[in-house]
Structure formats: C-alpha cells, structure tokens
N, C-alpha and C positions, 0 to 999 in steps of 0.2 A: 620521515617523508610521508608515511601513510596518513597521519593525522593532518598533515598540510593539505593533502588532496581533499579530504573530507571537509576541512574547515574553509578551504578556498573555493570550493564549488559554490556557484551562485544558485540560491534557491529562489524560485519565483513561480507565480501561477502559470499553469500551462494555458496556451492560447489555442484558438481553433486551428490555426495553421500548423500546430504541432501534432495534430491527431494521428496522422500516418506514422510519424516517428515514434509516438507513444505506443501504438499497437505493435510496431516492429520490435521495439525494446521489450515489451511484455512477452511476445512470442519467443524471441531469442533468449531472453533471460531464463524463461521456464524451460525451454528445450535443453539448455546447457546445464542449468543448476538442479533440475529435477530428474535428470537422466539416471541417477542412482536409486531413485525412489519409485519412479513410474515407468510403465512399459512404453515402447515406441508407439503403440496404438493410443494410449492415454495422452501422450505428449502431442501426437498428431491431432487428436480430438480437441485438446486445449488450444492448440494453435488455430484450428478452424473456429473455435469459440471466440478467440480474440478478434477475428476478422468478421464475426457475425454482426447482424444488425442490432440485436439487443445489447451486446457488449459496446458497440460503437455509440448507440443511443445513451447508455449509462455514462460513458466517458464524456459525451457531448454535454449532457445535463450537468455533470460535475464541473466541466470547464466553464459553462455558462454561469454557474453559481460560485465560481472561484474556490472550488473544493478539491482541486487536483493540483498538486505542486510538482514541479520538476527541478532536477538538479542539473546544472550545466557546468561542464569543465572543459576548458579549451574550446568553447563554442559548440560543444556537442552535448546532447541530452544523454545523461548517464544514469538517471534514476528517477523514479516517480513514487509518490504516495498521496493518498487522498482519503476522503471520508464522505459519508452520506448519513442522513438521519436513519435510525434503525426502522425496521418495518413496523409501523404502528405504535411504537413505544417512544414516547416523547423524551424519555430520559436516557435513551441509548443511541449512541452514534456508532456506525459501522466503519471501521478502518478498512480501506480497500486499496488495491493497485500498488502495493509496495513491491517494487521491482528495481533491481540495480543491474546495470550492464555487467556481465560476468567478469570482465577485467578489473572492475571497480569494487568487487565484493571483498569483505574483510578489512575495509579501510575506515569503517565508521560512517560511511555515507548512508547506508540503509537506516541506521539508528538515528542519524540526524534528520532524515526525511520523515521517519516514523514520529519522532518527537514533534516535528513541525506540524504534521497532520493532527496529532493528538492535541496540541496546543490550540489549533484552529477550532477543533470540535469542542474543546472545553470552553473557549471564548464564546461559542455559540450556545452555551448553557447545558451541555450534555454532562451527565454525572457518571455514566457507565460507557466504556468503550468495548466494542466487540469486534472479533475478527473470525472469519472463516478461513483458517490457515491450511493450505495443502500440507500434507505430512512432512514434506521436506523443509517447511518453514516454521513449524511449530516450536522448535527449539529457539529460533531467533526471537519470536514473540514472547516466549517464556522468560527470556533474558531481560525483557523490558516490563516484567511484572504481570503478564497475562497468565491466567490460570485456565486450564482445560476444563470445560464444563461437560462436554460430551464429544463423541466421535460420530461421524456420519459420512455421507457421500454428497458430492456436488454433481448433479446430472449435467452432462454435456451432450453435444450432438452425436449422431451415429450410434446411439445406445451406449455410449461410454460414460463413465463417471470417474471422479477422482476422490480418493479417501481424504477427508479433511478433519481437522480438530476445531471444534467450536470453542473459542476462548474469550474470556472477559477480563476486564480490569476496571475496578472502581476508582474513580477520581476522588482524591481527598481535597479538602478545602485549600490546603497550602499549595498543592500542585496547580489547582485551578487559578489561584491568585497569581502564582508565578507565571502561568501561561498568559494570563491577561496582561500582566506587567510587561512580559516579553513582546507580546503582540502589539502593544501600544507604546513601546519604547520608554517605559517608565523605570526600567531597571538600570 
C-alpha cells in the first residue's frame, strides 16, 4: 500500500496559485518532523522564516523557472522538492524545499520528489548536487548518496539559527543520461 501511494501521487510543477499551500506544507512538515531535533524556539523561527519575504521570493522565482515540483495525492499537495543553480558555481545545483506532509513520510514520496528534482537539475547540465540539510534530514539525504562535507548553521530571524549539514553528491555520466532519458520520455 505504501508504494502505491508514492507511485500514484501526481508530480507536477508548482504554480503561483499553490504558493500559500507550499509555505503551509513547509511550516507544518518542519514543525512536526523536526520536533525531536530542534527546540520550540528554533521551530518557531523557521516557521517565521517560511513566511518571510526572502523565502517567498525564492519560492516565487523557482516557480517562475519551473524548478519547484509538487506531489499531489487525492487532490492535496503532500510534498515538494526543487532546485536552484548554486551560488556562483556553474557546475553546482542546490537541492531545496524537500518537504513531505507528516502523514505521508516513510512511503517513498520524499525519495521520488528528490529524484525528480535531481533529474531536472542534471538535465540543466549540473554535475554536482548540494543540499543544506537540517540535522533531522541529513540521514535522508545520505540514503540517496549525499556525503557530508561540513556542518554549520543557517541563520534565521530573531537571532535564531538551525544546525545544518552541508552535503554534496557528484552526478555520474550514467545517472545524467538516465535523467535526460526520463525527462524526455526516451526510456
């Protein structure tokens, strides 16, 4: 049954009309799934960050560029994943916004979304994928071949910060060819 939910969820680009639902999903998912790793103050600061202008602008830019995917099940948004070009490095894509509604975790949906975002970044020519993973999500990314390069903090509002793992994954030629084949329906 769990594989059925992940495989039957519809993946499609997020549209401008979905922005409020995306932010709500991100805030809810983090609040529930990170509660064993982060303090109430850190979770409140992240929630405030999700509704901030810079976060909203970054999401809006990704939506405009078709770099943010959503998963819908039963007509409801149940997960997201996206990517953006890395900061100043033309070979690095940054994987972002991987969130799954708490009732849908552990079903393979997050992995399916992550792989779709990776494939889109690879099709755009990126050779290295990076992620700034909150500590509660580092194990998830490690399961998909990401290696921790360092640890640090992500500064949020109100003087709060979140502990993160900076992780990377090099794309091999076979994976890149498979992603291109999948994206263009050649497989």
